[in-house]
SETI-791281 format. One record per residue (C-alpha): residue number from 1; x, z, y. Coordinates in pm, 1 decimal, padded with zeros to 6 digits. Each point is the difference from the previous one (the first is absolute). Layout:
N
NUM:X:Z:Y
...
This chain:
677
1:-03926.6:-00035.6:20931.5
2:-00223.0:-00249.2:-00179.3
3:-00319.3:00071.5:-00192.4
4:00188.7:-00043.3:-00329.6
5:00244.4:00273.6:00101.6
6:-00286.3:00236.4:00083.1
7:-00165.5:-00079.8:-00334.6
8:00308.8:00115.9:-00191.0
9:00025.3:00319.3:00207.1
10:-00369.2:00079.3:-00050.8
11:00035.5:-00059.1:-00374.6
12:00284.3:00251.0:-00027.3
13:-00196.9:00256.8:00201.8
14:-00305.1:-00055.0:-00224.5
15:00212.5:00071.3:-00307.7
16:00097.6:00336.6:00146.7
17:-00362.6:00076.4:00096.2
18:-00112.9:-00096.7:-00350.2
19:00213.4:00279.2:-00145.7
20:-00156.6:00261.6:00228.8
21:-00362.3:-00095.8:00068.3
22:-00255.2:-00056.6:-00283.8
23:-00133.8:-00356.4:-00015.0
24:-00350.1:-00094.8:-00123.1
25:-00021.2:-00182.9:-00337.9
26:-00104.1:-00327.4:00164.7
27:00312.9:-00004.5:00218.9
28:00212.4:00086.7:-00303.6
29:-00146.4:-00300.8:-00184.4
30:00100.5:-00222.1:00291.6
31:00354.3:00140.4:00012.4
32:00043.0:-00035.6:-00378.5
33:-00100.1:-00366.3:00015.0
34:00237.7:-00046.1:00293.4
35:00277.2:00151.8:-00213.5
36:-00069.0:-00242.8:-00285.0
37:-00019.5:-00295.3:00241.5
38:00328.1:00098.7:00164.9
39:00174.9:00025.3:-00337.6
40:-00127.8:-00344.1:-00104.5
41:00113.4:-00147.7:00331.5
42:00349.1:00147.2:-00034.1
43:00057.6:-00129.2:-00354.1
44:-00126.5:-00347.7:00091.4
45:00228.2:-00013.5:00304.6
46:00292.5:00115.7:-00215.6
47:-00070.6:-00278.7:-00249.8
48:-00012.9:-00267.9:00270.5
49:00322.4:00084.7:00186.1
50:00299.6:-00226.3:-00059.5
51:00256.7:00271.6:00074.6
52:-00002.2:00375.4:00048.7
53:00059.1:-00012.7:00377.9
54:-00331.7:-00179.3:00050.7
55:-00159.8:00335.2:-00087.7
56:00251.4:00217.8:00184.4
57:-00261.4:00258.6:00103.2
58:-00066.6:00082.9:-00365.7
59:00201.0:00329.1:-00010.1
60:-00189.7:00139.2:00300.4
61:-00329.1:-00137.1:-00131.9
62:00070.0:00165.4:-00334.6
63:00036.1:00338.0:00169.6
64:-00322.9:-00043.4:00198.5
65:-00203.8:-00111.6:-00303.8
66:00135.0:00292.6:-00202.8
67:-00096.2:00240.9:00277.4
68:-00344.6:-00162.0:00026.8
69:-00058.5:00028.5:-00374.2
70:00106.2:00365.0:-00010.5
71:-00219.5:00080.2:00300.8
72:-00288.6:-00171.8:-00176.6
73:00068.9:00211.2:-00309.9
74:-00022.0:00316.5:00208.7
75:-00335.4:-00108.0:00148.8
76:-00152.5:-00103.8:-00334.1
77:00121.1:00320.6:-00166.5
78:-00163.4:00205.1:00275.0
79:-00325.3:-00195.3:-00038.3
80:-00003.1:00026.1:-00382.7
81:00066.2:00373.9:-00008.2
82:-00234.6:00075.9:00291.0
83:-00295.2:-00234.0:-00050.1
84:00037.0:-00100.4:-00368.0
85:00025.7:-00363.0:00116.3
86:00274.6:-00226.5:00126.1
87:-00213.2:-00294.2:00098.0
88:-00148.6:-00291.2:-00187.1
89:00331.2:-00174.9:-00067.0
90:00153.6:00301.9:-00174.4
91:-00316.9:00064.5:-00203.2
92:-00007.7:-00367.8:-00103.4
93:00361.8:00009.0:-00117.1
94:-00064.4:00328.8:-00181.3
95:-00312.4:-00116.2:-00183.8
96:-00030.9:-00379.5:-00014.5
97:00367.6:-00099.4:-00022.0
98:00083.2:00247.4:-00280.0
99:-00347.1:-00002.3:-00156.5
100:-00079.5:00355.9:00105.9
101:00234.8:00139.4:-00265.7
102:00240.2:00273.4:00100.7
103:00243.9:-00084.0:-00280.6
104:00003.3:-00373.0:00077.0
105:00043.8:00074.7:00369.4
106:00295.0:00229.8:-00065.6
107:00166.0:-00255.4:-00227.8
108:-00044.9:-00285.7:00248.5
109:00132.8:00218.5:00279.6
110:00304.3:00107.4:-00205.1
111:00075.2:-00360.2:-00097.6
112:-00005.9:-00107.9:00365.0
113:00226.2:00289.5:00099.1
114:00246.7:-00074.5:-00281.2
115:00011.7:-00369.8:00091.6
116:00058.1:00080.4:00363.4
117:00240.4:00292.7:-00031.7
118:00212.5:-00089.8:-00302.3
119:-00004.8:-00379.8:00007.7
120:-00047.2:-00137.7:00351.0
121:00114.1:00287.0:00224.1
122:00313.7:00074.1:-00202.7
123:00099.3:-00365.9:-00003.2
124:-00071.2:-00053.1:00368.9
125:00201.6:00307.2:00092.8
126:00302.6:-00112.4:-00200.0
127:-00015.1:-00357.9:00129.5
128:-00025.2:00128.0:00358.4
129:00312.3:00215.4:-00047.9
130:00202.7:-00285.8:-00147.3
131:-00121.6:-00251.7:00260.4
132:00092.7:00236.3:00285.3
133:00348.6:00059.9:-00139.6
134:00069.6:-00365.9:-00074.0
135:-00130.4:-00108.8:00341.1
136:00231.0:00242.3:00179.3
137:00296.7:-00102.1:-00217.8
138:-00062.3:-00368.6:00073.6
139:-00022.9:00043.2:00380.1
140:00373.7:-00042.9:00080.7
141:00023.1:-00316.5:-00209.4
142:-00308.3:-00150.1:00162.5
143:00130.7:00084.7:00348.0
144:00334.7:-00166.0:-00075.5
145:-00178.1:-00305.3:-00139.0
146:-00195.6:-00033.6:00324.9
147:00318.9:00030.7:00206.9
148:00168.1:-00265.1:-00215.7
149:-00292.3:-00241.6:00042.2
150:-00002.5:00065.1:00375.8
151:00371.1:-00068.0:00040.5
152:-00024.3:-00309.5:-00218.8
153:-00271.7:-00136.0:00229.2
154:-00263.8:-00006.8:-00273.6
155:-00237.5:00223.2:00199.2
156:-00055.0:00082.8:00366.3
157:00041.9:00337.8:00170.5
158:-00377.2:00039.7:00000.5
159:-00023.7:-00068.7:-00374.9
160:00279.1:00248.4:-00065.9
161:-00177.6:00266.2:00205.8
162:-00326.1:-00058.1:-00187.6
163:00175.2:00021.9:-00337.1
164:00175.5:00323.0:00094.9
165:-00330.2:00149.1:00112.5
166:-00159.5:-00105.7:-00328.8
167:00276.9:00171.7:-00197.0
168:-00049.5:00318.7:00201.9
169:-00377.1:-00014.1:-00056.5
170:00052.2:-00047.7:-00374.3
171:00226.9:00304.0:-00016.4
172:-00249.3:00208.7:00198.7
173:-00291.3:-00124.2:-00212.4
174:00151.6:00072.7:-00339.8
175:00135.6:00332.2:00121.8
176:-00351.2:00094.1:00115.4
177:-00150.2:-00123.3:-00329.0
178:00239.2:00224.0:-00191.7
179:-00156.9:00299.5:00171.7
180:-00354.5:-00136.5:00012.6
181:-00008.2:-00043.6:-00378.0
182:00010.7:00380.2:-00022.8
183:-00340.4:00006.9:00173.5
184:-00150.0:-00197.2:-00288.0
185:00148.4:00234.8:-00257.6
186:-00122.0:00307.1:00184.8
187:-00344.8:-00155.7:00042.8
188:-00034.9:-00047.0:-00376.6
189:00093.2:00361.8:-00067.6
190:-00236.5:00121.5:00272.6
191:-00286.9:-00199.5:-00158.6
192:00039.0:00183.0:-00332.0
193:00023.8:00341.6:00163.3
194:-00301.4:-00060.9:00228.6
195:-00217.0:-00112.6:-00293.4
196:00091.8:00309.7:-00204.7
197:-00075.1:00221.2:00300.2
198:-00337.9:-00170.0:00044.0
199:-00094.6:00051.1:-00367.1
200:00109.5:00363.7:-00021.5
201:-00118.0:00090.8:00350.5
202:-00333.1:-00181.3:-00054.2
203:-00064.4:00186.0:-00324.7
204:00061.6:00336.6:00165.4
205:-00196.5:-00077.8:00319.3
206:-00286.3:-00153.9:-00200.3
207:-00046.9:00316.0:-00204.2
208:00077.2:00259.5:00266.9
209:-00131.7:-00155.5:00322.4
210:-00270.3:-00238.9:-00118.9
211:-00109.3:00205.8:-00302.5
212:00019.6:-00297.2:-00237.8
213:00034.4:00034.6:-00378.2
214:00346.6:-00062.6:-00139.4
215:-00095.1:-00333.0:-00163.5
216:-00173.6:-00138.3:00306.9
217:00283.6:00112.9:00229.4
218:00262.6:-00154.2:-00228.3
219:-00185.7:-00332.6:-00030.2
220:-00089.3:-00031.3:00368.9
221:00331.7:00094.8:00155.2
222:00213.7:-00170.9:-00264.3
223:-00178.7:-00332.5:00046.6
224:00019.6:00032.7:00378.7
225:00368.9:00093.6:-00020.4
226:00070.7:-00293.7:-00230.6
227:-00191.0:-00233.7:00232.8
228:00200.9:00134.7:00292.8
229:00322.7:-00047.3:-00195.5
230:-00089.1:-00356.7:-00094.4
231:-00093.5:-00111.6:00352.8
232:00329.3:00150.8:00114.0
233:00224.6:-00121.9:-00281.0
234:-00120.5:-00361.9:-00009.1
235:00108.1:-00070.5:00362.5
236:00317.0:00201.0:-00064.9
237:00071.3:-00218.2:-00304.3
238:-00049.4:-00315.9:00206.9
239:00236.1:00121.9:00273.7
240:00256.7:00110.7:-00260.4
241:-00014.1:-00349.7:-00144.7
242:00039.6:-00146.0:00349.3
243:00308.0:00220.8:00046.3
244:00151.2:-00140.3:-00317.0
245:-00078.0:-00356.4:00106.9
246:00158.5:00044.7:00343.9
247:00326.3:00157.7:-00118.9
248:00041.6:-00245.3:-00289.7
249:-00083.0:-00305.3:00209.8
250:00286.4:-00244.7:00045.1
251:-00006.0:-00246.2:00288.6
252:-00160.0:-00331.3:-00095.8
253:-00190.8:-00290.3:00149.3
254:-00335.8:00103.7:-00148.0
255:-00213.2:00306.5:-00058.7
256:-00010.0:00204.3:-00320.7
257:-00285.4:-00197.6:-00153.8
258:00161.8:-00339.8:00049.5
259:00338.1:00129.1:-00118.0
260:-00149.4:00147.2:-00318.5
261:-00188.5:-00320.7:-00075.4
262:00301.7:-00219.8:00070.2
263:00249.3:00205.1:-00199.6
264:-00207.1:00109.9:-00301.5
265:-00143.3:-00345.7:-00058.9
266:00325.9:-00180.7:00073.7
267:00037.2:-00074.3:-00374.4
268:-00327.5:-00167.1:-00112.3
269:00114.7:-00054.9:-00359.9
270:00005.3:00374.6:-00056.3
271:-00377.3:00006.8:00055.0
272:-00036.5:-00213.8:-00314.2
273:00176.3:00272.7:-00197.5
274:-00213.6:00275.5:00153.3
275:-00318.5:-00199.9:-00068.7
276:00104.4:-00053.8:-00362.3
277:00065.1:00372.3:-00049.7
278:-00338.5:00096.6:00149.7
279:-00174.7:-00261.1:-00216.4
280:00182.4:00126.1:-00308.6
281:-00128.8:00351.8:00068.8
282:-00355.8:-00134.0:-00033.5
283:00081.5:-00151.2:-00340.6
284:00234.6:00252.3:-00159.4
285:-00175.9:00317.7:00119.9
286:-00360.0:00124.4:00006.9
287:-00012.3:-00065.9:00376.2
288:-00297.0:-00223.7:00083.0
289:00125.3:-00361.9:00041.9
290:-00262.9:-00049.5:00271.3
291:00211.0:00237.2:00207.3
292:00347.6:-00135.5:-00074.6
293:-00061.8:-00375.6:-00022.4
294:-00131.2:-00045.9:00359.0
295:00300.1:00191.0:00135.6
296:00239.5:-00201.9:-00217.1
297:-00162.3:-00326.0:00110.7
298:00019.8:00102.8:00364.7
299:00371.8:00079.4:-00034.0
300:00074.5:-00331.5:-00173.0
301:-00195.6:-00193.7:00262.5
302:00179.9:00184.2:00282.5
303:00336.4:-00076.3:-00162.2
304:-00087.4:-00368.8:-00038.5
305:-00118.5:-00026.6:00362.5
306:00307.8:00169.8:00143.0
307:00232.7:-00203.9:-00222.4
308:-00159.2:-00319.7:00130.3
309:00041.4:00114.6:00360.9
310:00359.6:00098.8:-00072.8
311:00075.4:-00344.9:-00142.8
312:-00147.4:-00165.1:00310.0
313:00217.4:00220.1:00222.9
314:00311.5:-00081.9:-00204.6
315:-00071.6:-00372.0:00024.8
316:-00039.4:00029.8:00376.7
317:00326.4:00194.6:00021.4
318:00178.4:-00261.1:-00212.1
319:-00133.3:-00276.0:00222.4
320:00120.0:00188.3:00307.6
321:00342.0:00042.9:-00162.1
322:00018.6:-00373.2:-00072.0
323:-00085.4:-00072.6:00362.2
324:00274.0:00238.9:00109.5
325:00251.4:-00176.3:-00225.8
326:-00103.8:-00335.1:00143.4
327:00035.1:00144.3:00347.4
328:00351.6:00118.2:-00082.4
329:00094.3:-00351.9:-00110.7
330:-00081.0:-00126.9:00347.4
331:00272.5:-00004.3:00268.0
332:00092.4:00358.4:00084.9
333:-00107.9:00140.9:00334.3
334:00309.6:00131.8:00175.8
335:-00174.3:00116.6:00315.3
336:00044.7:00367.0:-00092.6
337:00376.0:-00055.9:-00032.8
338:00022.2:-00095.1:00367.0
339:-00065.9:00357.3:00112.9
340:00313.4:00186.8:00110.0
341:00005.9:00378.6:00023.6
342:00098.3:00125.8:00348.4
343:00228.7:00270.0:-00142.2
344:00141.1:00026.7:-00351.1
345:00214.8:00271.2:-00153.5
346:00159.7:-00104.2:-00328.8
347:00229.9:00210.8:-00214.9
348:00193.2:-00018.7:-00325.5
349:-00116.6:00172.1:-00316.0
350:00237.7:00290.5:00061.2
351:-00198.4:00098.2:00311.7
352:-00341.7:00001.0:-00168.7
353:-00009.0:00385.7:00006.2
354:-00012.9:-00023.8:00381.4
355:-00349.5:-00149.1:-00017.0
356:-00118.3:00150.4:-00329.6
357:-00199.9:00310.2:00087.0
358:00002.0:00109.3:-00364.8
359:00378.8:00037.5:00032.0
360:-00025.7:00187.4:00329.5
361:00046.6:-00301.7:00226.3
362:-00154.0:00032.5:00346.0
363:00078.6:-00343.4:00144.1
364:-00369.4:-00088.5:00025.1
365:-00069.1:00315.7:00201.7
366:00298.8:-00074.9:00222.3
367:-00130.7:-00351.4:00065.5
368:-00327.8:00149.4:00122.6
369:00194.3:00225.9:00236.5
370:00210.4:-00295.7:00120.3
371:-00311.0:-00198.6:00092.9
372:-00137.7:00300.8:00189.5
373:00332.5:00055.9:00177.6
374:00023.6:-00363.9:00112.0
375:-00360.3:00007.7:00122.0
376:00068.8:00310.0:00211.7
377:00338.8:-00116.8:00125.6
378:-00059.9:-00370.8:00062.8
379:-00377.7:-00033.8:00014.4
380:-00032.4:-00261.0:-00275.9
381:-00159.9:00014.7:-00342.3
382:00263.3:-00088.1:-00259.2
383:-00143.8:-00231.6:-00266.5
384:-00020.4:00118.1:-00358.4
385:00350.1:00025.6:-00147.9
386:00018.3:-00172.2:-00337.3
387:00210.6:00212.6:-00235.4
388:00116.8:-00144.2:-00332.1
389:00293.5:-00005.4:-00238.6
390:00215.3:-00310.4:-00040.9
391:00203.6:-00046.5:-00317.5
392:00218.5:-00257.2:00177.1
393:00150.7:00273.7:00217.3
394:00278.0:00233.5:-00103.3
395:-00129.2:00327.9:-00152.0
396:00070.5:00208.4:00313.4
397:-00062.6:-00273.7:00256.0
398:-00296.7:-00036.3:00232.4
399:-00104.6:-00276.7:00237.6
400:-00226.6:00001.7:00306.0
401:-00173.2:-00326.6:00085.9
402:-00191.0:-00099.5:00311.7
403:-00242.1:-00288.7:-00057.9
404:00176.5:-00100.6:-00319.4
405:00354.2:00002.7:00140.2
406:00260.5:00262.6:-00076.3
407:00097.3:00191.9:00313.7
408:00169.0:00307.4:-00146.6
409:00104.5:00164.8:-00323.2
410:00222.9:00260.4:-00153.5
411:00092.5:00202.4:-00304.6
412:-00104.8:00353.8:-00084.4
413:00132.7:00237.9:-00264.8
414:-00293.3:00216.6:-00104.8
415:00215.0:00270.0:-00160.7
416:00216.2:00050.2:00311.0
417:-00032.9:00079.8:00370.6
418:00110.9:-00191.2:00309.4
419:00248.6:00201.7:00207.6
420:00071.6:-00111.7:00357.5
421:00290.2:00147.3:00194.1
422:-00051.1:00145.2:00346.7
423:00337.8:-00140.8:00106.4
424:00241.3:00238.8:-00168.0
425:00100.5:-00126.4:-00342.9
426:00067.2:00246.6:-00281.2
427:00233.4:-00130.7:-00270.2
428:-00134.7:00254.7:-00248.0
429:-00336.4:-00176.5:-00000.9
430:00015.6:-00273.7:-00260.8
431:-00260.0:-00263.1:-00073.0
432:-00082.5:-00367.9:-00010.3
433:00062.2:-00164.1:00336.2
434:-00295.9:-00187.8:00141.9
435:-00176.6:-00086.3:00324.8
436:-00319.7:00169.3:00111.6
437:-00244.6:-00295.1:-00006.2
438:-00221.8:00082.2:00298.5
439:00267.0:00046.0:00270.2
440:00315.9:-00133.9:-00167.5
441:00187.8:00331.3:00005.0
442:00279.9:00074.6:-00249.8
443:-00115.9:00237.5:-00272.0
444:00066.3:00129.5:-00350.8
445:-00214.9:00030.3:-00309.7
446:00068.7:00354.2:-00125.8
447:-00115.2:00180.6:-00312.8
448:-00222.7:00306.2:-00018.1
449:00306.6:00220.7:-00046.8
450:00174.1:-00145.6:00306.5
451:-00310.1:00012.5:00222.1
452:00024.1:00367.8:00100.0
453:00369.7:-00029.2:00083.6
454:-00069.5:-00308.2:00213.9
455:-00271.7:00185.8:00192.4
456:00239.5:00286.4:00072.1
457:00253.2:-00254.6:00127.1
458:-00247.5:-00132.4:00256.5
459:-00124.1:-00307.0:-00183.6
460:-00361.7:-00105.7:00036.5
461:-00155.3:-00018.1:-00347.7
462:-00289.7:-00237.9:-00067.3
463:-00184.2:-00045.0:-00328.8
464:-00055.8:-00355.2:-00137.5
465:-00374.6:-00023.2:00083.8
466:00076.3:00094.7:00361.6
467:00274.9:-00263.5:00016.7
468:-00243.3:-00268.7:-00112.6
469:-00289.3:00112.2:00221.4
470:00226.1:00029.8:00307.1
471:00136.6:-00349.2:-00059.2
472:-00349.6:-00140.5:-00047.2
473:-00116.6:00170.2:00320.8
474:00287.0:-00140.9:00205.8
475:-00050.3:-00349.2:-00140.6
476:-00368.6:00009.8:00092.8
477:00087.2:00118.9:00351.2
478:00259.8:-00275.8:00035.7
479:-00243.0:-00269.3:-00113.7
480:-00323.1:00144.8:00139.3
481:-00045.6:-00300.2:00229.5
482:-00003.9:-00233.7:-00301.6
483:-00287.7:00196.1:-00155.0
484:-00224.1:-00037.4:00305.4
485:-00217.3:-00301.0:-00079.6
486:-00279.6:-00138.5:00215.9
487:-00252.2:00152.2:-00238.9
488:00163.2:00340.3:00036.9
489:-00005.7:-00037.2:00379.8
490:-00369.8:-00085.2:-00026.8
491:-00059.3:00325.4:-00189.4
492:00193.5:00198.5:00261.5
493:-00197.1:-00160.8:00281.9
494:-00329.1:00071.6:-00176.8
495:00105.1:00363.2:-00018.1
496:00072.8:00005.6:00374.9
497:-00331.5:-00171.6:00071.0
498:-00185.4:00314.7:-00110.2
499:00165.5:00213.9:00269.1
500:00099.9:-00252.0:00271.6
501:-00224.8:-00305.8:-00022.2
502:00038.0:-00096.0:00367.9
503:00369.4:-00088.0:-00012.5
504:-00048.4:-00216.6:-00308.2
505:-00291.2:-00188.0:00155.1
506:00216.8:-00074.6:00303.7
507:00317.8:-00087.8:-00191.4
508:-00114.7:-00201.4:-00303.9
509:-00056.3:-00292.5:00012.1
510:-00022.9:-00037.1:00380.0
511:00365.8:00082.1:00071.2
512:00187.1:00001.0:-00331.8
513:-00067.7:-00091.7:-00361.2
514:00045.9:00225.4:-00300.4
515:00315.4:-00199.5:-00077.7
516:00144.8:00081.9:00342.8
517:-00073.5:00370.4:-00048.3
518:00160.7:-00018.9:-00344.0
519:00321.7:-00146.6:00144.8
520:00021.8:00277.1:00259.9
521:-00057.3:00271.6:-00259.0
522:00255.0:-00156.6:-00234.8
523:00253.6:-00004.7:00283.4
524:-00056.6:00370.7:00061.0
525:00023.1:00090.8:-00368.3
526:00317.1:-00203.0:-00038.3
527:00165.4:00240.1:00246.9
528:-00166.5:00299.9:-00170.6
529:-00242.8:00069.1:00282.9
530:-00316.7:00161.4:-00133.3
531:-00327.3:-00186.2:00058.6
532:-00212.0:00304.2:-00076.0
533:-00107.4:00012.5:00368.0
534:-00171.0:-00334.4:-00050.0
535:-00259.5:00053.9:00271.5
536:00279.4:00049.5:00257.7
537:00175.0:-00314.6:-00125.6
538:-00319.9:-00201.0:00033.8
539:-00054.1:00133.6:00353.1
540:00346.5:-00124.4:00097.1
541:-00062.6:-00340.3:-00158.8
542:-00330.7:-00031.9:00184.4
543:00170.7:00082.2:00331.1
544:00296.9:-00234.5:-00042.9
545:-00147.4:-00271.5:-00220.3
546:-00161.9:-00167.8:00300.2
547:00349.5:-00063.3:00149.6
548:00183.6:-00128.0:-00307.2
549:-00070.1:-00105.6:-00355.1
550:00363.0:00037.7:-00112.2
551:-00023.6:00262.1:-00274.2
552:00365.7:00104.0:00040.7
553:-00058.6:00075.1:00368.3
554:-00326.0:00177.3:-00082.7
555:00186.8:00215.8:-00249.9
556:00234.9:00106.3:00281.4
557:-00297.4:00101.3:00216.1
558:-00142.2:00199.6:-00290.3
559:00332.7:00176.6:-00053.8
560:-00000.5:00108.6:00362.9
561:-00352.7:00138.4:-00036.3
562:00120.1:00194.5:-00305.6
563:00296.1:00150.1:00185.1
564:-00099.8:00359.0:-00076.2
565:-00025.3:-00076.7:-00370.8
566:00330.6:-00191.0:-00006.6
567:00174.2:00276.7:00192.9
568:-00123.6:00265.8:-00242.3
569:00153.2:-00196.6:-00289.5
570:00354.6:00022.3:00139.8
571:00006.0:00302.1:00232.0
572:00071.1:00356.7:-00110.0
573:-00150.1:00266.6:00231.1
574:00267.1:00160.9:00214.5
575:00265.4:-00261.5:-00078.5
576:00111.2:-00312.5:00183.3
577:-00051.9:-00338.1:-00163.6
578:00341.4:-00156.8:-00057.7
579:-00008.1:-00376.1:00048.9
580:00212.4:-00309.7:00035.3
581:-00086.6:-00195.4:00313.2
582:00016.9:-00370.6:00066.2
583:00243.4:-00087.7:00277.9
584:-00089.8:-00208.3:00303.4
585:00197.2:-00307.0:-00114.8
586:-00166.2:00008.3:-00340.9
587:-00347.5:00023.2:00149.6
588:00076.3:-00278.6:00244.3
589:00127.4:-00229.0:-00276.8
590:-00309.3:00066.7:-00210.4
591:-00233.1:-00060.7:00294.4
592:00172.8:-00330.4:00076.3
593:-00012.4:-00110.7:-00365.4
594:-00377.6:00029.6:-00039.1
595:-00158.4:-00343.2:-00039.5
596:-00366.6:-00094.8:00016.1
597:-00182.3:-00236.0:-00236.7
598:-00352.7:-00086.3:-00106.1
599:00025.7:00259.2:-00276.5
600:00117.1:00270.4:00240.9
601:00332.6:00136.0:00121.9
602:00315.8:00023.3:-00209.1
603:00365.4:00103.5:00039.2
604:00266.1:-00271.2:00014.4
605:00352.5:00148.1:-00020.9
606:00314.3:-00189.7:-00090.4
607:00167.2:00107.6:-00329.4
608:00305.9:00149.3:00168.0
609:-00204.5:00226.8:00226.4
610:-00226.6:00097.0:-00289.8
611:00299.3:00102.8:-00211.5
612:00150.1:00199.7:00286.4
613:-00323.5:00190.3:00062.1
614:-00052.1:00067.3:-00368.9
615:00353.0:00138.3:-00046.7
616:-00037.0:00222.6:00306.3
617:-00332.4:00141.1:-00122.0
618:00133.8:00049.2:-00352.7
619:00303.2:00189.3:00130.2
620:-00206.6:00232.9:00218.5
621:-00263.0:00063.3:-00269.5
622:00265.7:00078.1:-00262.4
623:00163.2:00246.6:00240.3
624:-00327.3:00188.9:00047.2
625:-00080.4:00001.0:-00371.3
626:00340.7:00149.7:-00079.8
627:-00075.7:00274.0:00254.5
628:-00334.0:00073.3:-00166.9
629:-00205.9:-00137.4:00290.2
630:-00298.6:-00226.1:-00060.1
631:00079.5:-00324.3:00186.1
632:-00255.9:-00092.3:00267.7
633:00049.3:-00294.2:00232.7
634:-00166.1:00029.2:00342.7
635:-00058.1:-00307.5:00213.3
636:-00227.5:-00138.6:00269.4
637:-00355.2:-00110.3:-00091.4
638:00082.0:-00360.5:00092.7
639:00251.7:-00055.8:-00282.3
640:-00098.4:00261.3:-00260.3
641:-00203.5:-00249.9:-00200.9
642:00277.4:-00261.7:-00001.4
643:00270.9:00252.8:-00082.9
644:-00210.7:00121.0:-00290.1
645:-00051.2:-00354.1:-00127.7
646:00374.9:-00058.9:00028.3
647:00102.5:00311.9:-00196.4
648:-00283.4:00050.1:-00249.4
649:00145.4:-00236.5:-00260.9
650:00329.1:00191.7:-00016.9
651:-00109.1:00351.6:00104.1
652:-00368.8:00038.7:-00091.5
653:00021.7:00381.0:00009.0
654:00141.9:00018.2:00354.1
655:-00247.1:00152.7:00246.2
656:-00019.8:-00200.9:00322.9
657:-00203.7:00144.6:00288.1
658:-00071.4:-00096.0:00357.2
659:-00007.3:00237.8:00293.3
660:-00378.5:-00041.6:00020.3
661:-00042.4:00134.2:-00353.1
662:00148.5:00341.7:00077.6
663:-00198.2:00276.7:00163.8
664:00135.6:00100.3:00344.2
665:00054.0:00363.7:-00095.7
666:00234.9:-00088.8:-00287.3
667:00368.3:00059.1:00076.1
668:00216.8:-00299.8:-00091.8
669:00375.8:00020.3:-00057.7
670:00203.4:-00320.7:-00018.8
671:00275.5:00018.4:-00261.1
672:00115.5:-00360.5:00029.5
673:-00052.2:-00329.5:00179.5
674:-00029.8:-00338.0:-00166.9
675:00120.9:-00272.0:00230.0
676:00163.8:-00339.1:00012.1
677:00367.9:-00028.7:00090.1
């Protein structure tokens, strides 16, 4: 703990001791002046804060100052009743400040108590209650606004986190102030009661214990009690005022003083009217003109000065506006129009409720979950998804764009559900025929009334937001390689550098460039191989990059090093992996057709052979799909890359593996052979 922490602890302990152990008058004088100084400090800090959270410790500080003041009251009461003195400060307030008059002292004390209790404390308490309630009511809206800005790309994740924390602190602060304002109210009541006890108790003790006459006892103890009340109530009044300032303070760019000056004197011409009224009072009433005329002249002069400054500011603003107009007349800068969003999701006006949180839409929350899912599954950070409505689309239509180009789309009926059959059709289930957009499965749009019957018939029921989010997820997975820019690869490598700097120092730029690494990663993502194990991928590139710079070949080496990961994606524990295998004649033909060039190796097949191979693969894949088996083509490592390049244009979803990419312990069952006649 630091010295400041010990100071606070010692202060709290001293407050407790002060209530139990009698203090000498000199020490009481010091503590009373400390109380006044602390109150002045608090009100000045409250006036100079720009927003309430800059003084977030105020509720706790309010409790401590209240406890300190009450402890001080106990000590001064003990000293007054025991020694007939409360110290020089109390005697000064009881004699000099109120002129030594008991009646004047009582009146001044009552006025201070009334101002504090009825005016300031009551108002502060009510404002604190309303502020706490309104702050809590506004929390959901503020949270949704932050999520909307985050998904729109207007703020970063860090900014969103800071804003959410600020909202939570505001709610905690105003909730605490709602309770802390009760301390101020109780303090005002306690001040009245303590003063009455001092007067009555002092009168009795003065006559009985000290043997003083009634008049002397009444004068002495009443003045001391009033002095004690004043030195207690004045700091209490200052802190009550500070409470009101804090809870009524709206966030602004300046402190209270600058805001008051700027806003009250924002209309200089009104000062002319006020000056005229004050001057008229000196003429039309018996009030001495020597008192009113200087004030009136000062107001008129202030109004004239501020009006002149205001005119200068308006002229400068007009000049700036003219410059802006001239700037607009110049040839327009279209640089900002060249930026293309990596991912865009556009929808017709009928689908606005999907993204409107006020109407219960949760699309923005789903987008956040999609980005997290892709990061965990594929190891890449999906760029911010731009979500906006497009009046050029049909009301229920949506479009997904990658780098400005449409790659997918569909239609959604918000008042219905998507029902997908498990294979057994039920004629009693009626609806609008459609195609599930993510996987191309036949489906029906069914009403709320038909939904339960469809579920009982074995249909899978999906709500419209889930249809859209699933489609968006699959599109991002399918095009993940297009989203991996060099800059994104640089960010991923910087992240690896923190944990595995050695492999990066060896690999880049001595063996490969960032562009080479990008091509390898894109090749992996294109076949839906996760790059989350980036350190392992870089190790493989460092090992094999010294032998070849062909990124396609390097990608094959990386796939072999990720065999356990690739196997886990297709294998089910306890079950054999059913595959199609490439026949010997097919592998031989592919091996013979590989040609070398300066740009690398490529496959050169004649059209007739290409058509024959394609038809054979299509027939075998269709047979497996009809049997409910995921088609996997298994081949030798030597031709896997070329077979993939040959089939990816027509069958991008077909999984093609080499023997080296399967773990030895996995059982493989061949359910077909693809061969040449």
